[in-house]
C-alpha positions in Angstrom: 5.8 14.8 -8.1 7.4 13.9 -11.5 8.2 16.4 -14.2 8.2 15.3 -17.8 8.6 17.2 -21.1 6.7 15.8 -24.1 7.7 17.0 -27.6 4.6 16.8 -29.9 4.6 16.5 -33.7 1.2 17.7 -35.0 -0.7 17.3 -38.2 0.1 20.1 -40.7 -1.6 23.3 -39.7 -2.8 22.0 -36.3 -0.1 23.0 -33.9 -2.0 25.9 -32.4 -5.2 23.9 -32.0 -3.3 21.1 -30.3 -1.7 23.6 -28.0 -5.1 25.0 -27.1 -6.3 21.5 -26.2 -3.1 20.6 -24.3 -3.3 23.6 -21.9 -6.7 22.4 -20.7 -5.1 19.1 -19.4 -4.8 19.3 -15.6 -1.2 18.0 -15.5 0.1 20.3 -18.2 2.0 23.3 -16.8 3.3 24.9 -20.0 3.0 24.5 -23.8 5.7 26.1 -26.1 5.8 26.3 -29.8 9.3 25.1 -30.9 11.4 24.7 -34.0 12.8 21.5 -35.4 11.3 18.0 -35.9 8.6 18.6 -33.3 6.0 21.4 -33.1 5.3 21.7 -29.4 7.1 21.2 -26.1 4.7 20.3 -23.3 5.8 20.5 -19.6 3.8 18.3 -17.3 3.7 17.6 -13.6 2.5 14.1 -12.7 1.7 12.7 -9.2 4.4 10.5 -7.7 3.7 6.9 -8.9 1.4 8.0 -11.8 2.1 5.9 -14.8 4.0 8.2 -17.3 3.4 5.9 -20.3 -0.3 5.6 -19.6 -0.6 9.4 -19.2 1.2 10.1 -22.5 -0.6 7.4 -24.5 -4.1 7.9 -23.2 -4.1 11.7 -22.6 -1.6 13.5 -24.8 -1.5 11.2 -27.8 -5.3 11.2 -28.1 -5.5 15.0 -28.5 -7.0 15.8 -31.9 -4.1 16.6 -34.4 -1.3 14.8 -32.5 0.8 12.6 -34.9 3.8 11.7 -32.7 5.4 12.3 -29.3 8.8 12.1 -27.7 8.9 12.0 -23.9 11.8 13.2 -21.7 11.8 12.4 -17.9 13.3 15.2 -15.8 15.4 14.1 -12.8 16.2 17.3 -11.0 15.4 21.0 -11.6 18.2 23.5 -11.0 17.0 27.0 -10.4 
């Protein structure tokens, strides 16, 4: 399993609508509203070997109201 965090920049006034859509995506674990250059932080779990770029481009970037994304690949979780 691969963990990625995707920061999402939304069209003005659309962050909550985008969050509502994102939580319905099977691979999405959490969606957080954040401050700064991006509006949302989306935590996703992908199957081993699943193409990260394809998931981001075809699934998250096509959600209505998404303007831009920035993807972070997690190596190891410390808990």
